[in-house]
N, C-alpha and C positions, 0 to 999 in steps of 0.2 A: 581697257579696264584700268581703273585706278589702282595704285599699289598701297594706299594708306587710308586709314580712318584716323582722324585726329579729333579728340574731344578737348575743347578749350574752354577755360573759365577765366575771365579777366576781372580783376578787382582793382579799379582805379582809385587812387587817392584824389578825390575830387576837390576842386578849389572851394574854400570856405565851407566845407562840409556839405556841399550840395548833394541832393539825391543821386545815387549811382545809376539808377535805371535809365535815364536819358542818355548817359554815356555808354552803357551797355547796348542800348538801341542803336547808337551810332556804329558800334563795332559790328553788330549784326547786319546793319545796312552795308558795310564793306563786304561782309561775307556774301550777302545776296548779290551785290554788284559784281562779285568775282565770277559768277556763273557756275560755280562749283555746287554739286549737290550737298545739302546740309539738312540737319534736323535740330531745331531748337528744343532743348529739354529744360526742366525747371532749374537745374543747377549748372548746366553747361550747354555747349552747342557742339555737335559732331559734324565734321566736314569730311567729305570724300574727295580724294584727289591724289595727284602725284606728290610725294612727300616734299620735294623742294618747293613746289607751288604752294602747298598749304602752309609750310613754315614761313615762306615769304609773306603770305597773307597775315599770319599771326604777327609778324614784325610790323606790318602796316597798321594793324589794329592797335598795337602798343604806341606807335608813332602818332596815330590819330588822337589817342587819349592825351598825350603831351600837348599836341596842337590845340586841344580843347581846354588846356589850362591845368591838367592834372600834374601833380608833383612827381608821382611815380605810379607804377602799375605792377601788381602781382599777377603773374600769368601761370596758371596750372594747366598742364596738358597730359593727356594719355595718348599714346601713339601705338596703333597696330600697323606694322609694316609687313606686307605680304607681297613679295615680288610677283607671284603668279596671279595676283589680282584679288580685289576685295571690294564689296559694295556695302552701303548702309543696310540693305535688306538681308545680306548674307547672314548676319549674326542674329537677326530678330524675326526672320520670316516665319519660324515655327510658332511664334507667339502672336502673330497677327492674323 
């Protein structure tokens, strides 16, 4: 079982003021390709995994934005670290 839930929001400074959504879509593609469980929300995406693996993924997301021509990226994260294990559904199951 994973030990972390990480909610991440990236805000890339896009080249020439381009729409940010295609860039965010690229970041979500990286999350999907990682194979980690995740949930896309209106203002962030929550990823379930081992903390080191998720933080490495967030680093790759930032690097991808620069590769796509962004000048910089603001990344906001919330991390729940629970060594005994945690899943996406653990915190929300009573609401579903």
